[in-house]
C-alpha positions as CSV (number, residue, x, y, z in Angstrom):
1,M,-100.9,-28.6,34.1
2,V,-98.0,-27.2,33.0
3,T,-95.6,-29.6,31.1
4,R,-92.3,-29.3,32.9
5,Q,-89.0,-30.2,30.8
6,L,-85.4,-30.0,31.4
7,P,-83.8,-26.5,30.3
8,N,-82.6,-25.7,26.9
9,P,-79.1,-24.9,27.2
10,A,-79.5,-22.5,24.3
11,E,-82.9,-21.0,25.6
12,L,-80.6,-20.3,29.0
13,L,-78.1,-18.4,27.0
14,E,-80.7,-16.0,25.4
15,L,-82.0,-15.1,28.7
16,M,-78.9,-14.7,30.3
17,Q,-77.4,-11.5,28.7
18,F,-74.6,-10.2,31.0
19,K,-74.0,-6.3,31.0
20,K,-71.2,-5.4,29.3
21,I,-68.7,-4.2,31.9
22,D,-67.4,-0.4,31.4
23,L,-64.0,0.0,32.6
24,N,-64.1,3.5,32.3
25,G,-64.9,4.5,36.5
26,K,-66.3,8.0,35.8
27,R,-68.4,6.8,32.8
28,R,-69.6,4.1,34.7
29,R,-70.7,5.9,37.9
30,L,-72.4,8.8,35.9
31,S,-74.4,6.4,33.6
32,S,-75.6,4.9,36.9
33,A,-76.9,8.2,38.0
34,L,-80.5,8.4,37.1
35,T,-81.4,11.6,39.0
36,I,-79.8,14.6,40.2
37,D,-80.5,13.0,43.9
38,D,-78.2,9.8,42.4
39,L,-75.6,12.7,41.3
40,R,-75.7,14.1,44.8
41,T,-75.2,10.7,46.2
42,I,-71.6,10.3,44.3
43,A,-70.7,13.8,45.0
44,Q,-71.1,13.3,48.3
45,R,-68.9,10.1,48.4
46,R,-66.2,11.7,46.8
47,T,-66.0,15.5,48.1
48,P,-64.5,16.2,51.4
49,K,-67.2,17.1,53.8
50,A,-66.4,20.7,54.0
51,A,-66.5,21.4,50.5
52,F,-69.8,19.3,50.0
53,D,-71.7,21.1,52.8
54,Y,-70.7,24.1,51.5
55,T,-72.8,23.3,48.9
56,D,-75.3,21.2,49.9
57,G,-76.1,23.2,53.3
58,A,-78.4,26.6,53.8
59,A,-78.6,29.0,56.5
60,E,-79.2,28.0,60.3
61,G,-82.3,25.5,60.2
62,E,-81.9,25.2,56.5
63,L,-85.7,25.3,56.6
64,S,-85.9,27.6,53.4
65,L,-84.3,24.9,51.5
66,A,-86.5,22.0,52.7
67,R,-89.7,24.2,52.1
68,A,-88.6,25.1,48.7
69,R,-88.0,21.5,47.5
70,Q,-91.1,20.5,49.4
71,A,-93.1,23.2,47.3
72,F,-91.9,21.5,44.1
73,R,-92.9,17.8,45.4
74,D,-96.4,19.4,46.5
75,I,-97.6,19.5,42.9
76,E,-100.3,17.8,41.2
77,F,-100.1,17.6,37.2
78,H,-103.1,17.5,35.0
79,P,-102.5,15.6,32.0
80,D,-104.2,15.8,28.5
81,I,-105.1,12.8,27.2
82,L,-105.3,11.4,23.5
83,R,-103.1,14.5,22.3
84,P,-99.6,13.1,20.6
85,A,-96.7,14.9,21.8
86,V,-94.0,13.1,19.6
87,D,-91.7,15.9,18.9
88,V,-91.3,18.0,22.0
89,D,-89.5,21.7,21.6
90,T,-88.2,22.7,24.5
91,S,-86.4,25.8,23.2
92,V,-87.3,29.2,24.5
93,E,-86.2,32.9,23.9
94,I,-85.2,34.4,26.8
95,L,-83.8,38.2,27.5
96,G,-83.3,38.7,24.1
97,G,-81.7,35.3,23.0
98,P,-82.4,31.8,22.3
99,S,-81.8,29.1,25.1
100,A,-82.3,25.2,24.0
101,L,-83.6,24.2,27.3
102,P,-85.9,26.2,29.8
103,F,-83.0,26.6,32.6
104,G,-79.9,27.8,32.6
105,I,-76.9,27.6,35.4
106,A,-77.2,29.8,38.3
107,P,-74.3,31.9,39.5
108,T,-72.0,29.8,42.4
109,G,-69.3,30.8,44.3
110,F,-66.1,29.1,45.3
111,T,-66.8,26.4,42.4
112,R,-63.2,25.3,41.9
113,L,-63.4,24.0,45.3
114,M,-65.7,21.5,44.7
115,Q,-64.2,20.3,41.7
116,T,-61.2,21.8,40.3
117,E,-62.6,22.2,36.7
118,G,-65.0,24.6,38.1
119,E,-66.7,27.2,36.0
120,I,-64.8,26.0,32.7
121,A,-66.7,22.6,33.1
122,G,-69.9,24.6,33.7
123,A,-69.6,27.2,31.0
124,G,-68.2,24.5,28.8
125,A,-71.3,22.2,29.3
126,A,-73.8,25.1,29.1
127,A,-72.7,26.3,25.9
128,A,-72.4,22.4,24.4
129,A,-76.3,22.3,25.5
130,G,-77.0,26.0,24.1
131,I,-78.3,27.2,27.6
132,P,-76.7,30.2,29.5
133,F,-74.2,29.9,32.3
134,T,-74.0,32.5,34.7
135,L,-70.9,33.2,36.4
136,S,-70.6,34.5,40.1
137,T,-68.9,37.8,41.4
138,L,-67.3,35.1,43.7
139,G,-66.5,32.8,40.9
140,T,-63.0,31.5,41.0
141,T,-62.4,31.6,36.9
142,S,-61.9,34.7,35.5
143,I,-64.7,36.6,33.2
144,E,-62.4,36.3,30.3
145,D,-61.8,32.7,30.9
146,V,-65.5,32.0,31.3
147,K,-66.2,33.6,27.8
148,A,-63.1,31.7,26.4
149,A,-64.4,28.4,27.5
150,T,-67.8,29.1,26.2
151,L,-66.6,30.2,22.6
152,R,-64.2,26.8,22.7
153,E,-67.4,24.9,22.4
154,P,-68.9,24.0,18.7
155,Q,-71.9,26.4,18.4
156,G,-75.0,24.1,17.4
157,A,-78.1,25.6,16.3
158,V,-78.2,27.7,20.0
159,P,-75.1,29.0,20.6
160,G,-73.7,29.2,24.3
161,R,-74.4,32.6,26.2
162,N,-72.9,33.8,29.2
163,W,-74.5,36.1,31.9
164,F,-72.8,37.9,35.0
165,Q,-74.2,38.0,38.6
166,L,-72.9,41.4,40.1
167,Y,-72.5,41.8,43.8
168,V,-72.5,45.9,45.3
169,M,-69.3,46.0,47.1
170,R,-68.3,48.5,50.2
171,D,-65.8,49.7,47.1
172,R,-68.1,50.6,44.3
173,E,-65.6,51.0,41.9
174,I,-65.0,47.3,42.1
175,S,-68.4,46.4,41.1
176,Y,-68.5,48.7,38.4
177,G,-65.0,47.7,37.0
178,L,-66.5,44.1,36.5
179,A,-69.7,45.1,35.0
180,R,-67.5,46.9,32.2
181,R,-64.9,43.6,32.1
182,A,-68.2,41.8,31.4
183,A,-69.8,43.9,29.2
184,A,-66.5,44.1,27.2
185,A,-66.2,40.1,27.5
186,G,-69.6,40.0,25.3
187,F,-71.6,38.8,28.7
188,D,-74.9,40.1,27.6
189,T,-77.1,39.9,30.8
190,L,-76.2,41.2,34.3
191,M,-77.7,39.4,37.3
192,F,-77.8,42.1,39.9
193,T,-78.3,40.3,43.3
194,V,-80.3,41.9,46.0
195,D,-80.6,39.4,49.0
196,T,-77.0,39.4,50.4
197,P,-76.3,42.8,52.4
198,V,-74.5,40.7,54.8
199,A,-74.1,36.8,54.7
200,G,-76.5,34.4,56.2
201,A,-75.8,32.1,59.1
202,R,-74.4,29.0,57.2
203,L,-73.7,26.7,60.2
204,R,-72.5,24.1,58.4
205,D,-69.5,25.8,57.2
206,K,-68.6,27.3,60.6
207,R,-69.0,23.4,62.3
208,N,-66.7,22.3,59.3
209,G,-64.5,25.5,59.8
210,F,-64.8,26.1,56.0
211,S,-62.8,28.8,54.6
212,I,-60.9,29.9,51.6
213,P,-58.1,28.8,51.4
214,P,-59.0,25.6,53.4
215,Q,-58.1,25.4,56.9
216,L,-56.7,21.7,57.8
217,S,-57.7,20.0,60.8
218,L,-57.4,16.5,62.1
219,G,-61.0,15.9,61.2
220,T,-60.4,17.5,57.7
221,I,-57.3,15.0,57.4
222,V,-59.0,12.0,58.4
223,N,-62.1,13.0,56.1
224,A,-59.9,13.5,53.1
225,L,-58.1,10.2,53.3
226,P,-60.8,8.3,51.6
227,R,-60.7,10.8,48.8
228,P,-57.0,11.3,47.8
229,W,-58.2,12.3,44.0
230,W,-60.3,15.3,45.3
231,W,-56.3,16.3,47.1
232,I,-54.2,15.2,44.0
233,D,-56.6,17.5,41.9
234,F,-56.6,20.2,44.6
235,L,-52.9,20.2,45.1
236,T,-51.8,20.0,41.3
237,T,-54.1,22.6,39.7
238,P,-53.6,26.6,40.3
239,K,-54.1,28.1,43.7
240,L,-57.8,28.3,44.4
241,E,-58.3,32.2,44.7
242,F,-61.3,34.3,43.4
243,A,-60.8,35.4,39.9
244,S,-62.4,39.2,40.5
245,L,-61.6,39.7,43.9
246,S,-58.1,40.2,45.9
247,T,-58.9,39.5,49.3
248,T,-59.2,35.7,50.0
249,G,-58.8,35.0,53.7
250,G,-61.4,33.8,56.0
251,T,-64.5,31.9,56.5
252,V,-67.3,32.5,53.8
253,G,-69.1,34.6,56.2
254,E,-66.1,36.8,56.8
255,L,-65.6,37.2,53.1
256,L,-69.0,38.2,52.2
257,D,-69.1,40.5,55.0
258,A,-65.9,42.3,54.3
259,A,-67.1,42.6,50.5
260,M,-71.0,43.0,50.6
261,D,-72.4,46.5,51.6
262,P,-75.7,46.7,53.6
263,T,-76.1,49.9,52.7
264,I,-77.3,48.7,49.0
265,S,-80.4,50.4,47.9
266,Y,-82.2,51.4,44.5
267,D,-79.8,54.3,43.9
268,D,-77.2,51.5,43.0
269,L,-79.6,49.9,40.6
270,A,-80.1,53.2,38.9
271,I,-76.1,53.4,38.6
272,I,-75.8,50.1,37.4
273,R,-78.8,50.3,34.8
274,E,-77.0,52.9,33.5
275,L,-73.3,51.7,33.4
276,W,-74.8,48.1,32.0
277,P,-75.6,47.9,28.1
278,G,-77.3,44.8,28.0
279,K,-80.5,43.0,29.8
280,I,-80.4,43.6,33.4
281,V,-82.2,41.1,35.8
282,V,-82.8,41.6,39.5
283,K,-82.0,38.3,41.4
284,G,-83.6,38.0,45.1
285,V,-86.9,39.4,44.8
286,Q,-89.1,38.0,47.6
287,N,-92.4,39.6,47.3
288,V,-95.3,41.0,44.8
289,T,-94.6,44.7,45.9
290,D,-90.9,44.6,45.2
291,S,-91.6,43.0,41.8
292,K,-94.0,45.9,40.8
293,R,-91.5,48.5,41.8
294,L,-88.6,47.1,39.7
295,V,-90.6,46.5,36.7
296,D,-91.8,50.4,37.3
297,L,-88.2,51.4,37.1
298,G,-87.6,49.3,33.8
299,V,-85.5,46.2,34.6
300,D,-85.8,43.6,31.9
301,G,-86.5,40.9,34.5
302,I,-86.6,39.5,37.9
303,V,-85.5,36.1,39.5
304,L,-88.1,34.8,42.3
305,S,-85.4,33.5,44.8
306,N,-84.0,33.5,48.7
307,H,-80.9,32.6,47.5
308,G,-81.0,28.7,47.7
309,G,-81.9,29.1,51.5
310,R,-78.6,30.5,52.2
311,Q,-79.4,33.9,53.5
312,L,-82.8,34.6,55.4
313,D,-84.1,31.2,56.9
314,R,-87.8,30.9,56.8
315,A,-87.6,32.9,53.8
316,P,-90.7,32.8,51.4
317,I,-90.8,30.2,48.9
318,P,-90.2,31.2,45.3
319,F,-92.2,29.0,43.5
320,H,-95.0,29.7,45.8
321,L,-94.6,33.3,44.8
322,L,-94.8,32.7,41.5
323,P,-98.7,32.9,40.0
324,E,-99.0,35.9,41.8
325,V,-95.9,38.0,40.5
326,V,-96.8,36.4,37.1
327,R,-100.2,37.9,37.3
328,E,-98.9,41.3,38.4
329,V,-95.7,41.9,36.2
330,G,-95.4,39.1,34.0
331,R,-96.6,41.1,30.9
332,D,-93.7,43.5,31.3
333,A,-90.7,41.7,32.4
334,T,-89.3,38.4,32.2
335,V,-90.3,36.5,35.6
336,M,-87.5,33.7,36.5
337,V,-87.5,31.6,39.5
338,D,-84.9,29.2,41.4
339,T,-84.2,27.8,44.6
340,G,-85.4,24.0,45.2
341,I,-85.3,22.7,41.5
342,M,-83.9,19.1,41.6
343,N,-85.9,17.4,39.0
344,G,-86.8,18.5,34.8
345,A,-90.7,18.1,36.4
346,D,-89.8,21.0,38.6
347,I,-89.2,23.2,35.5
348,V,-92.1,22.1,33.6
349,A,-94.1,23.2,36.6
350,S,-92.5,26.3,37.0
351,I,-93.1,27.2,33.1
352,A,-96.7,26.1,33.4
353,L,-97.6,28.6,36.4
354,G,-95.8,31.5,34.1
355,A,-92.0,31.2,34.4
356,K,-90.2,32.3,31.5
357,F,-86.8,30.6,32.5
358,T,-85.5,28.8,35.3
359,L,-81.9,28.5,37.0
360,I,-80.2,25.5,38.6
361,G,-77.2,25.6,41.3
362,R,-77.0,22.7,43.3
363,A,-78.0,20.3,40.9
364,Y,-75.1,21.6,38.6
365,L,-72.7,21.3,41.4
366,Y,-73.7,17.9,42.4
367,G,-72.9,17.0,38.8
368,L,-69.5,18.8,38.9
369,M,-68.4,17.3,42.0
370,A,-69.5,13.8,41.0
371,G,-67.5,13.9,37.6
372,G,-66.3,17.5,36.6
373,R,-67.4,18.6,32.9
374,A,-68.9,15.1,32.1
375,G,-70.8,15.2,35.5
376,V,-72.1,18.4,34.5
377,D,-72.9,17.0,30.9
378,R,-74.9,14.3,32.7
379,T,-76.7,16.9,35.0
380,I,-78.0,18.8,31.9
381,E,-78.8,15.3,30.1
382,I,-80.5,13.7,33.1
383,L,-83.1,17.1,33.4
384,R,-83.4,17.2,29.6
385,S,-85.0,13.8,29.7
386,E,-87.2,14.7,32.7
387,I,-88.6,17.5,31.0
388,V,-89.3,15.8,27.9
389,R,-90.9,13.0,29.5
390,T,-92.9,15.2,31.6
391,M,-94.1,17.3,29.0
392,R,-95.1,14.1,26.7
393,L,-96.9,12.7,29.5
394,L,-98.9,15.9,29.8
395,G,-99.6,15.7,25.8
396,V,-98.1,19.1,25.3
397,S,-95.6,19.7,22.4
398,S,-93.9,23.2,23.0
399,L,-93.3,25.0,26.4
400,A,-95.8,27.7,25.2
401,E,-98.5,25.2,25.3
402,L,-98.0,24.6,29.4
403,E,-100.8,26.8,30.9
404,P,-101.5,26.7,34.8
405,R,-104.3,24.7,34.2
406,H,-101.4,21.7,34.0
407,V,-100.4,22.3,37.8
408,T,-101.9,22.5,41.1
409,Q,-100.0,23.5,43.7
410,L,-100.7,21.7,46.9
411,T,-100.4,23.6,50.0
412,R,-99.0,22.5,53.4
413,L,-97.8,25.9,54.9
414,V,-101.1,28.0,54.9
415,P,-100.8,31.7,56.6
416,V,-102.8,31.9,59.7
417,S,-104.4,35.2,61.2
418,P,-104.7,35.1,65.3
419,A,-108.0,34.7,65.0
420,A,-107.9,31.9,62.7
421,S,-105.2,30.3,65.1
422,A,-107.6,28.5,67.2
423,A,-109.4,26.8,64.5
424,K,-109.6,23.5,63.7
425,P,-107.1,22.9,60.7
426,V,-108.7,22.3,57.3
427,A,-107.0,20.2,54.6
428,T,-106.0,22.2,51.5
429,R,-105.1,22.3,47.9
């Protein structure tokens, strides 16, 4: 029998330790975010629908994005036991320089619309963490100001780096001029983007009337009422406009179609290659044949990407392409991957399957919308902790120890031939 007694007040006090209340609202909400999905929830609560949907949405039925995220969920890790991994090294050499973590910040457009600190917050947080920050052609902060934000951060063991993402414009001289400015500012890598000859059909933006500058309607005003902080920031900071382009009026699709050139070709790549003095990476590669041709032409790297699902819906899943592309060209060029990354485990799996580096876009913007610069810091902190924990549980102490044997890609979408389409489905791994 259990002997019962009256509660001892002293023992009750030991058990009833109340959590200290943090009076700083931003710090409190960010510390409560344990995952990137948590940051997304906070971002949605704090950001007007049109701006949030621009970040969160993708093209048409948004199948490409959903499939990319599902592909990362559909992996199985294979840990090694009795292999202590106490001190984990997450650093990597990428494109001629160091990165403290195996991911960088991807180029994103209209960033100050999400939260007024925009690219300054992203570049500063990246520099503080010792990872690369990529500025978009459609950025809302200038090349020079992003570089200045990077240099303002105390340079640790791994200094901050800047990369520049370049679109080919109808007026080629605009593109050439941007490349020259980025080189002059000390950006060390050019990310030549090839999957945007025309704009994808981003239906959330159309339904929301999303444009630059924002168009007000009764719906947008009603949606904004519970979010006064966003409007105060928007109305009391410098005018929202593209830092590198002079045309700013219209919907996103109209802006892209007016600026981009559907005649982009390998001839443009050759010109940019001659113009750019640093490393050049082609972003938006979606098959093995193009990967091999690009490597034969001497590019330094490729990014397997379907533009975050924002261009061609039902496009190939970059994470699924990774093993075959690495087998074909991984010895001759730096292979990177983006689209769908929402967890440090996604990054570890990508490195294990041969990627040298990864890029995060939405994950960074969710943090930005959730809390400005502090939110971006939190994004990086969450991903870092997930990477370290996953590596320790796998029994590896460095990224170089990760191998394909550590990961199995479980298959949902299996290509079928006409002859096989009538056959009984078979569960696969």
